[in-house]
N, C-alpha and C positions, 0 to 999 in steps of 0.2 A: 464454495472453490478452494481449494492449499496447496500451498506451495511449499516445497522443503529444502531446507538446506541441509549441513553436516548432520546441525542436529536443533534446523532452528524450524517452526511448521509454521504459516504463514493464514491464518484465520481471519475468512472473513465476517465482518459479526452485521447482518440486515441491521435496520431501526423501523422499517414498519413490525420488527419482533418482538423487537429490546422494548418498543415503544406500544403503547395503547392508548395515550393520546397524548396531549403537550405535556401535564403531568404527571402522567404516570406510568413509572417503569411496569411492565411485563414480568411479574417475578415468577410464572414456570420458565420463560424460555433466561432467565438469571440462570433457576434453580439450576439448568441441563445448561448454561457456563460453568458455573461449581462443580459439577460433574466431569467435563472436558478437562477442566483445569488440573481437576486431582487425579484421569487418566493421566495427562504428560508429567506429574509429578512420578509418577509411578515409572512409567515407562520413561522419565530422562531427558526430552525433550523439552524445549523451550517454545514459547505464544509469541507470532509477533502479528496480537491483536488487532486487527484494520475493520473503523469502524466505519461507523454511520454509512452502509453500504444502501446503496437505492439501484442496483444494478438490473432489476425485474416490477415494469410499471404499475404490474400487475398489483404487486407487493409493497407499494405507496402507498398509505395511509394520504384518504382524501384531506382530510384535516392539514395533514403537514404542505401538502402539495401548493395550498390557497394562503400558505403562511407568511406574511410580509419578511423581509430578511432580519428581521434583528429579534423577530420570533423564533423564525425557524432554527440561528443562534442559539437561544436562550433550549430547542430544547433539545438543540445535541450537543447542547452541554451539560445537561439534566440527562442524556443516555451517558456519556462519559462517565457521569458523577457517579448513574447503575454500575457502571461495568466497571469502573475502581474501583470499586466500595465493596465488589463482590473478591473480586482481582487482587489490592494490595495486599495481602498478608501470603502469596505465592510465589516459591521459588519460580516454580515454571515458566514464569511471563516473561519473555527477554524486552517483549517493547508495546507502547501502543501503536499506533497508525495510525490518526484522526484526523484521515481521509483520502482513497483512496484519489491520487488523481487530480487531488481543488483548481477549476481554474478562478481568470476573474474576465469576466464583462470587457466590453473594448471600452469606449466615449460614447459611445448608443447606448440604448438600454433593451435587453433580451427579456423574451419573455418565455422561455425552461428554462428547468435549473438542470435539467439531462442534458447531456446532447453526445454524438461521439458517438450513437448504434453501432455496437459489431456483433452480428450473430444475435440478437434479439437480444443484446445485452447494452446498458446502458453503464460503463467501465469511467464516465467522469460528467465532476461536475460542476455545476457553479456555486460562489460561496457567497454572490451578489449577481442582482441583475440591472444594477444600474449607480455606474462609480456615483453618483448625487455631485462633485466635482471635489472628490477627495482622488487622489492617486490610489495606483495596485499595489501599490508595497502600505499606507496607511490602512487599507482594505483588509489588507493578507494577515499585516503585524496583530489586529484586532480583533482577527477570528484567533489566528493562533495562540494570542493572551488568553485570550475567552475562553477556548475548549483546553488551555494547559492548568490554567485558574480551576475548572469545572476537579480535571484527576487529580492537580498538586492539591486542592480537598481536602481528599482522602489517602491518597497515595504520593511517598513523595520523596521514592525510595525508586521507583521502576522510571528508565527512557522510554522516549516523548519524539517521535517521530513525525514526519508525515510523505508519503511514496509520490513522487513528481514525473510527468513525464519529465524528458529536457531538451525543449524545446530549443536552447542551444546548437543543438545537432542538427537540428531544421533551420533558424536560421540564423546563422556563424555569429552576427553582431551580439545578440540578445547578452543575454546577464539574466543568472539565476533568482526569480524573485524569494520564492519561499524560504533561499538560505541566500539570501541578501545579510549584511547585520542588523536592516531593520526591522528585520522581519524575521528572521533564525534565533533569535537571540538564546527564547526559552527552552528550545530544540535541543533535544540533543546528541543527534546524528545524524549525517542528511543521509537517504532515500530515494535513491535513482532506480529509471527501474528503464533498460534498456535491451531492444533488440537489433542488435550489427547487418546490421549487410552486407553479401556478397561484393568485394572488390572494395570495403568503405571501412573495414574495420579502425585504421588509422584514424580515420574521420571519429568511428565514437567513442575511439582512448583521446582526442585530443576535449572534445563534448565535454566525455568524461572528467580531466581538470579541471574546467572550470567551476567545480563544484566541489573542489579542495579548498573547501574557508577557513581553514583550522576547525574541526569539525571531526569525528570519525566518518566517509564517508562508505554506504553498504549499499550493492547493488542490488534491491530490495525484485525487480523482478529479470529476469531476464531467459530465452528460450534459438534453439534454431529455429528463428520463424523463416529467416530469412536472410538467412545462411545457413551450412553444414555446420554437424554437429565439432568434427574439426575446426572447421574458420573459430564456433562459440568457443572455441575451446586452447586455440589462435589468441581470441579478447581478454578472457580472463586472465590468459598469461601476462598478457601486456597489457591490463587496466591493475594489476597488482601496486603500481606506482604509486597510482592513488585511493582503489579500495582496500577494504580490509573485510569482504565479506557477499558474499555469494548467494542470491538464493534465488528456486528455479522453481519448475510447475513437477506437479507430484501428483497425481486424480487415483491413486488407489491400488491401482493390478502394477502384478510382477513384471517384470523384462521376459521370465520364458512368457507369462500371460500376452503379451506383446507381437511375439517371434510367432505365438502361435495365429496369429490374425491379421497377418500378413494386407490389412488397407493399406493406406499410405499411412494416413495421419497419424495410425500407431506405431510404422514403419518411425518419424520425428520424432515420437514421445517417445522411444525405443532407442532412438542413437542419446537423446538425450541420456536416458539413465545411463548410460552403457557413459557415458563421460562423464559422469554425475559418479557411478562406481570406484571409476581411473582417478578420477581427480580428490576426491575423501579418503580412497584404499579401503572402500568398503565390498568384500566379492558375492552378499548375496542381499537382496531389499525382501 
């Protein structure tokens, strides 16, 4: 999966392809990443490298899924050490996103690391199955700090973030977890994922304001999934008071190819790409 910004492409790196065992990175996968990074350098794109992807259950190693929390975190740290070790010197890397939409368990014990199946994929992962007497902020802070330490052992230059679901939009009295003062100390900017709904643009803007925590804010995912392209444009315009960057979806086909398709899903993507072209001042994709 890739996402396109004015000059930022989001790349999702699957843990199962980059780790052959708990302590064994896959050198072939890292070599492919090297080639991708060099290509980005040549075409002058920046990469948002989002790690630890486990979107398809079939691609998750059995040994990984059975690990207890701390051992699982250590594998995640080794993943990031391997990736940062390869990417540290590249000017094409915009940032490392520790994990797409991590969540924590509540007061009870959970049994599954993945949740929220959508179209056969799992975009949301738990970072613990049991708080075990800890607060959510204590767990989130320990997890972020462990992975940031892994990256910084090889790369003290590139930005680090975590792309999150804006739960404030769902629960108005909620407060950001990963961008609370206790957790976000070692994160360089806030990344939030928004899919504004028709008639609720102002509510989305109000929720976005909760992530204005003294760090730059990037809307790392957005798409006219629940609203029109024009309404997404309204959201972008109104979000300028808080956000300094926006990234949306791109699947590799040109607008002209989508125009010839005639299907509803392709029409939605076309509307987004045309909005992107207008906003970015691009005449051709």
